C-alpha positions in Angstrom: -6.8 -7.5 -5.3 -8.1 -7.5 -1.8 -7.4 -4.7 0.7 -7.9 -3.8 4.3 -7.5 -0.6 6.3 -6.9 -1.1 10.0 -6.0 1.2 12.9 -5.5 1.5 16.6 -5.1 4.2 19.3 -3.9 1.8 22.1 -1.6 3.4 24.7 1.1 0.8 24.1 2.8 0.9 20.8 3.2 -2.8 20.7 -0.5 -3.4 21.5 -1.4 -0.8 18.8 0.5 -3.0 16.3 -1.3 -6.1 17.6 -4.7 -4.6 17.2 -3.9 -3.2 13.8 -2.6 -6.6 12.7 -5.6 -8.5 14.1 -8.0 -6.2 12.2 -6.0 -6.5 9.0 -5.9 -10.3 8.9 -9.7 -10.6 9.2 -10.0 -9.9 5.5 -6.5 -10.2 4.0 -5.1 -13.8 4.3 -1.9 -13.6 2.1 -0.8 -9.9 2.4 1.9 -8.7 0.0 2.6 -5.4 1.9 1.5 -3.3 4.8 1.7 0.4 4.3 1.9 1.7 7.9 1.5 5.3 9.3 1.9 6.2 12.9 2.0 9.1 15.4 5.5 10.3 16.4 4.4 9.5 19.9 4.8 5.8 19.3 7.9 3.6 19.2 7.6 2.5 15.5 9.7 -0.6 16.0 7.3 -1.8 18.7 4.3 -1.1 16.4 5.8 -3.2 13.6 6.7 -5.9 16.1 3.1 -6.1 17.2 1.8 -6.2 13.6 4.2 -9.1 12.7 3.3 -11.0 15.9 -0.2 -11.3 14.3 0.6 -11.3 10.5 3.9 -13.0 10.2 6.8 -11.6 8.2 4.7 -9.2 6.1 6.8 -6.4 4.5 6.0 -3.2 6.3 6.9 0.3 5.1 5.8 3.8 6.0 6.4 6.9 8.1 5.0 9.1 10.7 2.0 11.2 9.7 1.4 14.8 11.0 -1.0 14.7 13.9 -3.5 12.2 12.4 -4.7 10.0 9.6 -8.1 9.7 7.9 -9.7 6.3 7.2 -13.4 5.5 6.3 -14.3 5.3 10.0 -13.2 8.9 10.6 -10.2 11.1 11.6 -7.9 9.0 13.7 -5.8 10.8 16.4 -5.1 10.4 20.0 -3.0 12.0 22.8 -1.4 8.5 23.2 -0.6 8.0 19.6 -2.2 6.2 16.6 -1.3 3.7 13.9 -3.1 2.9 10.6 -2.2 0.5 7.9 -3.3 -0.2 4.3 -2.8 -3.9 3.6 -2.9 -5.3 0.0 -3.3 -8.9 -1.2 -3.1 -9.9 -4.9 -1.9 -13.2 -6.4 -0.5 -11.4 -9.4 1.4 -8.8 -7.4 4.9 -9.1 -5.9 6.3 -6.4 -3.7 9.9 -5.8 -2.5 10.8 -3.2 0.1 14.2 -1.6 1.0 15.5 1.3 3.0 18.6 3.1 4.1 19.6 6.1 6.2 21.4 8.8 4.2 24.8 7.6 3.3 28.1 9.5 3.0 27.9 9.5 -0.7 24.8 11.6 -0.6 21.1 11.2 -1.4 21.5 10.1 -5.0 23.9 7.4 -4.1 21.6 6.3 -1.2 18.8 6.1 -3.7 20.8 3.9 -6.0 21.7 1.6 -3.1 18.1 1.2 -2.0 16.8 0.5 -5.5 19.5 -2.1 -6.0 18.7 -3.8 -2.7 14.9 -3.9 -3.5 15.7 -5.6 -6.9 18.1 -8.1 -5.3 15.7 -9.0 -2.5 13.1 -10.2 -5.0 15.6 -11.6 -7.5 14.3 -9.3 -10.3 16.6 -8.5 -13.3 14.1 -5.9 -14.5 12.4 -2.8 -13.3 9.2 -2.7 -11.3 5.9 -1.6 -12.8 5.4 1.1 -10.2 7.1 2.2 -6.9 6.3 3.9 -3.7 8.8 6.2 -2.0 9.0 7.8 1.4 11.9 10.1 2.4 12.9 12.7 4.9 11.7 16.2 3.9 14.8 17.3 2.2 16.8 16.1 -0.9 13.8 14.1 -2.1 14.6 15.0 -5.7 18.1 13.4 -5.4 16.7 10.2 -4.0 14.4 10.0 -7.0 17.4 10.5 -9.3 19.4 7.7 -7.7 16.5 5.3 -7.8 15.9 6.1 -11.5 19.6 5.6 -12.2 18.9 2.0 -11.4 15.4 1.3 -12.7 14.7 4.0 -15.2 11.7 6.3 -15.5 9.2 4.1 -13.6 6.1 6.0 -12.3 6.0 6.6 -8.6 3.8 7.9 -5.7 4.4 8.8 -2.1 5.3 11.5 0.3 7.8 12.7 2.9 7.7 11.8 6.6 6.1 14.4 8.9 5.8 15.2 12.5 3.3 17.3 14.6 5.3 20.5 15.0 8.1 20.8 12.4 10.5 19.8 15.1 12.3 17.1 13.0 10.8 14.3 15.0 9.6 12.4 11.9 10.5 8.8 11.3 10.7 6.5 8.2 10.4 2.8 8.8 10.8 -0.3 6.8 10.7 -3.7 8.5 13.4 -3.6 11.2 14.8 -0.2 10.2 13.7 3.1 11.6 15.4 6.5 11.1 14.8 10.2 10.5 17.0 11.0 7.6 17.0 8.7 4.5 14.7 6.9 2.1 12.6 3.7 1.8 10.9 2.2 -1.3 8.4 -0.4 -2.2 8.7 -1.8 -5.7 5.5 -3.2 -7.2 5.8 -5.9 -9.8 2.7 -6.8 -11.7 1.8 -8.0 -15.2 -1.0 -5.3 -15.2 0.8 -2.0 -14.4 -2.3 -0.1 -15.6 -4.0 -1.4 -12.4 -2.2 1.3 -10.4 -3.2 4.9 -11.1 -2.1 8.2 -9.6 -3.5 11.8 -9.8 -0.9 14.4 -8.7 -2.0 18.0 -8.3 -1.8 21.2 -6.3 -5.3 22.1 -7.4 -4.4 25.8 -7.2 -5.3 28.5 -9.8 -2.6 30.7 -11.4 -2.7 34.4 -10.5 -1.5 37.1 -12.8 1.7 37.4 -10.7 4.6 35.8 -12.6 8.3 36.4 -12.4 11.7 35.0 -13.2 13.8 33.4 -10.4 17.0 35.4 -11.0 19.0 34.2 -8.0 18.9 31.1 -5.7 21.1 29.9 -2.9 21.5 26.1 -2.7 18.4 24.3 -4.0 15.7 25.6 -1.7 16.3 29.3 -1.1 14.9 32.0 -3.5 17.1 35.1 -3.2 15.7 37.2 -6.0 12.6 37.3 -8.3 13.0 39.7 -11.3 16.1 41.0 -9.6 14.1 42.0 -6.5 14.6 40.4 -3.0 12.2 37.5 -3.2 10.3 38.2 0.0 9.6 41.8 -1.1 8.3 40.6 -4.4 6.1 38.0 -2.7 4.7 40.6 -0.3 4.0 43.0 -3.2 2.2 40.2 -5.1 0.0 39.3 -2.1 -0.5 42.8 -0.6 1.2 42.0 2.7 3.8 43.6 4.8 7.3 42.1 4.5 7.9 42.1 8.2 4.7 40.2 8.8 6.1 37.4 6.7 9.3 36.8 8.7 10.1 33.5 10.1 7.4 30.8 10.1 4.7 33.4 9.6 5.3 32.9 5.9 4.5 29.2 6.1 0.9 29.8 7.2 0.4 33.0 5.2 1.2 31.2 2.0 -1.0 28.1 2.3 -3.6 29.7 0.1 -1.1 31.8 -1.8 2.0 29.6 -2.6 4.4 29.6 -5.5 4.4 27.3 -8.5 6.6 26.2 -11.3 5.5 24.4 -14.5 6.9 21.3 -15.9 8.6 21.6 -19.3 5.4 20.6 -21.2 3.0 22.6 -19.1 0.8 19.7 -17.9 1.8 19.9 -14.3 2.3 22.9 -11.9 4.5 21.9 -9.0 3.8 23.8 -5.8 6.8 25.4 -4.0 5.6 26.1 -0.4 7.3 29.2 1.0 8.4 27.8 4.4 10.3 30.6 6.0 10.6 34.4 5.5 14.3 35.2 6.2 15.3 38.7 7.5 17.6 39.2 4.5 14.3 39.0 2.5 15.0 35.6 0.9 12.4 32.8 0.9 13.2 29.3 2.0 10.9 26.9 0.1 10.1 23.2 0.5 11.5 21.9 -2.8 14.1 22.6 -5.4 14.1 25.8 -7.4 16.3 26.7 -10.3 17.5 30.0 -11.6 16.2 31.5 -14.8 12.8 29.7 -14.6 9.4 31.3 -14.2 7.6 31.2 -10.9 3.9 31.9 -10.4 2.0 33.1 -7.4 -0.8 30.5 -7.1 -4.2 31.0 -5.4 -6.9 29.1 -3.6 -9.1 29.4 -0.5 -9.9 27.1 2.4 -13.1 26.0 0.6 -10.9 25.3 -2.4 -8.5 23.2 -0.4 -11.4 21.1 0.9 -13.1 20.8 -2.4 -9.8 19.7 -4.0 -9.9 16.4 -2.2 -13.3 15.5 -3.7 -12.3 16.7 -7.2 -9.0 14.9 -7.1 -10.6 11.6 -6.2 -13.2 12.1 -8.9 -10.4 12.6 -11.4 -8.7 9.4 -10.1 -12.0 7.4 -10.4 -12.3 8.5 -14.1 -9.0 6.6 -14.7 -10.2 3.4 -13.0 -12.8 0.7 -13.7 -13.1 -1.2 -10.4 -10.9 0.2 -7.5 -10.0 -2.1 -4.6 -8.1 0.4 -2.5 -7.0 4.0 -2.3 -3.9 5.6 -0.8 -4.2 9.3 -0.3 -1.2 11.6 0.4 -2.4 15.0 1.6 0.0 17.8 2.5 0.3 18.6 6.2 0.4 22.3 5.4 -3.0 22.1 3.7 -4.3 20.3 6.8 -3.1 23.3 8.9 -5.0 25.7 6.6 -8.1 23.6 6.7 -8.0 23.5 10.5 -11.2 22.5 12.3 -13.0 21.9 9.0 -11.0 18.6 8.3 -14.2 16.6 8.9 -15.4 18.0 5.6 -12.4 16.4 3.9 -13.4 13.1 5.5 -16.9 13.4 4.2 -15.7 14.1 0.7 -13.4 11.1 0.7 -16.0 8.7 2.1 -18.6 9.9 -0.5 -16.3 9.6 -3.5 -14.6 6.3 -2.3 -18.1 4.8 -2.2 -17.2 1.9 0.1 -13.6 1.2 -1.1 -11.1 1.1 1.7 -8.7 4.1 1.9 -6.1 5.7 4.2 -5.1 9.3 4.1 -1.7 10.5 5.5 -0.4 14.0 6.1 3.1 14.6 4.8 5.7 17.4 4.5 6.2 16.7 0.8 4.2 14.9 -1.9 5.4 12.9 -4.9 3.8 11.8 -8.2 3.6 12.4 -11.9 1.1 13.4 -14.5 0.7 11.8 -18.0 3.8 12.6 -20.0 5.5 14.4 -17.1 8.4 13.0 -15.1 8.3 11.9 -11.5 8.3 15.0 -9.4 8.3 16.3 -5.8 6.3 19.2 -4.4 4.7 20.6 -1.4 1.1 21.7 -0.6 0.0 19.0 -3.0 -2.2 15.9 -3.3 -1.0 12.6 -4.5 -4.0 10.2 -4.8 -3.3 6.6 -5.9 -5.8 3.8 -6.6 -5.4 0.1 -7.0 -7.7 -1.9 -9.3 -9.4 -5.2 -8.2 
């Protein structure tokens, strides 16, 4: 496999695409996919048009990234906008992309439709070896169910689209499609599925504070923990005043003290980011929660969030022999917590990547799996994927 990471901060979205495409084709002659990530300030269709004017009809898939991306050259951001793309070339790899806005039948049915379209595009009567998914930051679990209704329990990686201010301005794009609410996939077909590896983690530690979710509303609102209003219980656990956690205050206050739920075999703790403290003392979280399951208050520090990028890439490298490219999904909330120390993350990634091209995007949800666990969605997490040469 050959790879290239290219980027641009041109004022014109089209010219940003042109520059990104020109840089990519210098080292990748027969690309199988372009994984593209842009600022919300750009017209994404124009970026893709610019890329394809240089690279031909390469499949392009991706989403908007919150405020910036990280590549080996540095942290890429601009008042005008930015675009960055990971391009992959491999004679033994075939890739099929498909996308759809949310359909009337719901997220699960939309996931089925997209999976079937991706299979039909490539003429495959069998499941891919691996797949990438990008979705809007809600209902992700149901898109996964729909996709797996069609292809089975195939491992995946990816993350949700994001914007700069939680205003809902995020975009998902796939070739000529661009929308805010829906899902896109890239199916990877290879005779060597072991050549793609993912490490998926929150990299938090468990505190001694554990309770049972005794009441939920919908999928993403915790009403009670141990029969106590959820926000009161969280404030008690973290020694904070309930009123100080109302509204979006909870989102930032919980970056180093989120909630977590374990998978059934205990190998993976999925982080549930408390997103909003409601005045009825319920907690709105970023992913699905279920009644009568244990929920744990997790812990880290800003130093811990930064060090986790280094440690997670080290863990990924232990699984690989000769990496050709990396794709790093990093939670946008963690980025907020890290703040002006983000350059330390860049240094960590450059050191551990050791010259291998990489792109880091900032998302509002992260997807992945651990050995023996199912495909899962979480927040405040890292999903680091590597591709072997």
